[in-house]
N, C-alpha and C positions, 0 to 999 in steps of 0.2 A: 815442139814448143821450145822456146829459148828464154833464158833468164837474163834480164837486164838490170844492172845495179841502179839504185836510185838513192843511195846514201843510207848510213846507219840511222835507225829511228831512235828517238829519245826514250829514256827509261826513268820512271818515277818509282822510288822504293822507300821503305821506311823501317825503323826499328819497331819491335813488337808493340809497344805502347801507343803507337801512332797509326795503327791499321784502320781504325774507324775514320780518322781524318783523311788518311790516304785513299780510302774507298770513295769518300765524297769528292776529293780533289780529282781523282781519275774519272769520276762520273761526270764532272763538268768538262773535263778534257776529252772524254770518250776514248781514253787510252787504257790499255791493259796494264795494271801495276806489275812492277818487277817482283821477283820472288827470291827469297833467301831463307835459310833455316838457321835458327839460333838454338844452341844447346848449352846446358850448364852441367858440368860434371859434379860428382859427389864432393869434390874438394873445393867447389865454388868457382872453378875456372870456366871461362866462356869460350865457345868455339862457334865459328860462323862459316857457312857454306853458301856461296852464291848459286842460285838455281837458274839465273838468267844471265846470259853473256852480255857484257857491257863494253866489249872491245870497240874502241873508236866511236863510242856513243856518248851523247850528252846526258849525263846522269843527274837526277835531282833527288836528294835524300831529305825526307820529311821526318823531323824529330820533335814530337810534342810530348810533354811530360804526362805520365800516367802513374800516380802513386799506387794504384791498385795492381798494376802490372809488375812494377819493380821499384826499389829504392832509387832515388835520383842519381846518386853517384854510380850505382850499378848500371843505370841506363846510359850515363855518359861514357862508361867504359865500353858498353856494347856499341855505342855510336862510333867511337874511335876505331874499334876493330872492324866495323862495317866499312868505314871510309878507307881503311888500310886494305881490306879485301877488294874493294872496288878499284883502288889505284893499281893494285897488282894485276888487274885484268886489262890494263891499258885503255881507260876511257878517254874520250876527247876532252871532257871537262867534268868536274864534280862540284855541284852546287848544293850546299847544305842549307836547308830551310829551318830556321829556329823561330817558330811563332812566339816562344817565350825563352829569352836568353837566361839561363840559370846563373845564380849568384849575382844577379844584376844590381842588387842593393850594395854590394861590396865593391863599389866602383872607384874608391879612392882610399888613400892612407890617411886616417885621422890622427894616428899616433905612430911613432917609429916602431918598426918590427911587424907591421901588418902586411898581408898579401893583397893582391888585386886579382881575385879569381876569374872574373869574366875575361880579362885580357889574357890570362894564362890559358883559359879554356879555348879561346879562338886560336891561340898559337899552337895548342896541341892538335886541334883539328887541321890546321894548315900543315903541320908536320906530318900528320897522318895521310894527307893527300888532297885536302879540300882546296878548291881554287876560288870559290866565291861563296858569300854568305848572304842570305836574305833573312832579316829579323823584323820583328813587329813591335812598335811602340816601346822603345828602350826606356828604362827607368830614368836614365840621364842621357841627354843628347850627346854629351861628350864621349860616351861609350862608342860612338861611331868611329872615333879615332883609334880604337883598340884593334882595328883590322890589321893583321900581320902584313909585313912587307911582301908584295907580290900578289896579294889577295884583294878582292873587291868586296865591300860590304854595302848592301842596300837596305834601307829601312822603309818599310811600308807601314801604313796606319789603318786601324779599324775605326777611326772616328766617324766616317760616313755611315758605316754599318750600325754603330751604336746610336748615332743621331737618328737614323731611319727607324730603329727599334723604339726609341723614345717617342717619336712622332706617332707611331702606330699603337703603342701600348699604354701611353699615359692618356686616360680617358678625357675626352674633350680638350685635347692639347691646343692651347692658345699661347703663342709666344709672348703676348703682353701680360699674361698672368702666370708665367713660369719663370723661375730663376734657376740658374746653374751655379753650383757651389763647389769651389776647389777646397780640398781638405787641408792644404797648406800652401805656402808660397812657392815651394818647389814644383808643385803640379799646376801652376797657373797657366803655363803655355798650352798644355794639352786641354785644360778646361776652357781656356779662351777660344781655342779652335772649335770646341763643341758649342760654346755660346754663339760664336759667329755663324756656325752652320745652322743652328736652331733659331737664330735671330732673337735670343732671349737676353735678359739681364744677367749680370755676372756678380757674384759675391764670393767672399773667401773666408774660411775659418782659419784662425791663427791662435797660437798659444801666447798668453801674456802672463808676466809675473809681477804682482803688485809689490813684492819685496824681493830683494836680492837673495838668491838661494831658496826662495819660497816656492810653494807648489804652483805649478802653472794652471792657468784657467783659459779654456777655449772661448774665444769671443768671435763674433761675426763682424767682418768689415764689409760694409755695404754703403753705396751712395743712395740707393733708393729705399723708400719706406716699405715695410712689410705688408701694409694694407693693400688689399686687392690681389695678393699673391695666393693662387690656388694650389700650386705644386712647386716643390723644390727638388731638383735632381742633383744628387751628390756625385761628383765625377772624380775618379782617381785612375792611375795607371794600373794598380793592382790592389786586390784585397787578400790579406794573408790571415792574421789572427783576428782581424776586424776590430781591434782595440781603438784605432784612430776613428774608424767609422762610428763606433758607439759614442765617442766623445763629441764628434761633430753633430750627430743626430740630437744629442742632448742640448747642445747650444742652439740648434735650429728650432727645437721645440720652444725654447724661450724667446727666440727672435720672431718666429711666425707660427704661433700655436695652431692657427686655423689651417695651415698648409699641409698637404699630403706629401710624404717623403718617399723618394725613390733613390736608388743608387746604381751606378753603372761603372764598370772598369773593364779594361782589356783582358787582364790576367786574373784568374781566381785560384789562389792556392788553398785557402780555407784550412789552414793547419790547426792542430790542437783542438780546442773546444770552440772553434769559430761558429759552428752550427748552433751552439747553445747561446752564444752572444747574439746571433741573428734572431733567434727565437725571443730573446729578451727585448731586442729592439722592436720586433713586431708587436710585442705585448705592451711595452712601456712608451714607445715613441710612435707607434702606428706606421712603421715602415711597410709600405705596400708591397714592394718587391725589390729584388736585387738581381742585376743582370751582369753577366760576364760572357766573354767569347769562349769558344772551344780551342783557344790557343793552348790550353791545358785540358786534358780529358776530365770532364766534370761528372762522370758516372758515379764515382765514389762520393763526391760532395752532394750530389742529388740524393743519393741513398741515405746519407747521414741526415740531411735536412728532412727527408720524408719520414725518418724514424722519430722525429720530434714534432711531426705534424706540419711541416713547412713545404709540402710537395709543390705547391704552386708559387711559392715565394722566391725560389731560385730559378731564374730564367737563363737560358744559354743561347747566345747569338752565334749563328754559324758563319764562319769566315772562310770556308773552304773555297768559295768562288773567288775571293780576293787572292788566295794563294795560287789557285789555278791560273788566274789572270797574270800573276807575276811569272809563273813558270813558262807560259806560252810566249810571253814577251822576251824573257831571257833567251829562250830557244831560238826565236826569230831575230834576235839581235836588236830588239827594241828596248826602250828605257822604262824602268818602273818608277822613275822619279818625275816624269812629265805630268803637268796638271791634268791632261786629258784622261790619264789613268787614275790619278789620286782623287779626282772629282767624282768618280763613279760610285754610286750607292746601289744597294740590291735591286732597286726598282728600275735602274738604268740598264740598257742592253750594252754588253761589252763587245764591240765590233771585232777586236783582236781575238778574243776567246772563241768567237764563232768560227775562226779559221782552224781551230784545233782538230776538228774531225778530218780536215784535209791533209793533216800530217801523216805520211806513210808509216804504217806500223810494222812493215816488213822491209828488209834490206833489198830484196829482189822482187820483181814482178814477172809474171809469166805471160808471154805473148805467143800467139800461134802464127 
């Protein structure tokens, strides 16, 4: 027998909090995930050991937030050390996949003396050895310009997946009797894309002040009347404390009391007492359900919601196939920005992803 080289195979690896998402992504790719061990000493210092050789290989690092696994800043440090360990093993390229970019809300300086953490975070990863970034549904489109010199940043969107979920999970979905609501003017672009995809009407919630320095009041801006509206879907890029969601739900109850309310977002942080606010919305406003993607691990949020009787109210939309499709395209030298990829929803077959099982998983093949 003789061994003939056929090129180093790609490697997909993750930090500890992303292993559930990693398993799903590798399931779509039919690739074996890379292995590494993380240890924390008694004094809090982190050590990392790669168990898979990545020399001259195309490496993809999946990093999704999981508050149940570790505190967010601790996870960032583990990610930086993992990238450094990978770079020291001489890979061909390191692509970091950030389904949810941390510190995304701090994307500008409102007053002198403030930092811009997301820009710093990308620079730190670039210094550690990252060559490319794939992010999903940035809080502000301008954050795409934060990409460090010499690195490429691609943004993908979960809008098709969320729209597909709405069509299938809103009972008797009828575009003529459904409205999509933006929580503020800043989220209009994302919400408009959702409305165009669903072919529904679009409304917006905004805060008005009747007096200077007076308390703000949420009002609904709409061209259409509320009569004949059966359902309203609130759309945002993220749900954190759910304070804004509560205010919008209250305004929508006054605008269309007969309509059932639903809410979707790409990222679900659900910090603090968010689960208690959701329970109050279910009881007072009739919120049917709230859906987010697994760009952030939702195991802890689901557990907290279940503890207050909201087991079926929090839904999780799986975006692992979207990430897998991005990985195979980057590996094959295709673009993740072309309409033929961005237009794919879960019910559509991904022709490029079908080629993933054909990618060799061993550097050598044996012939007789």
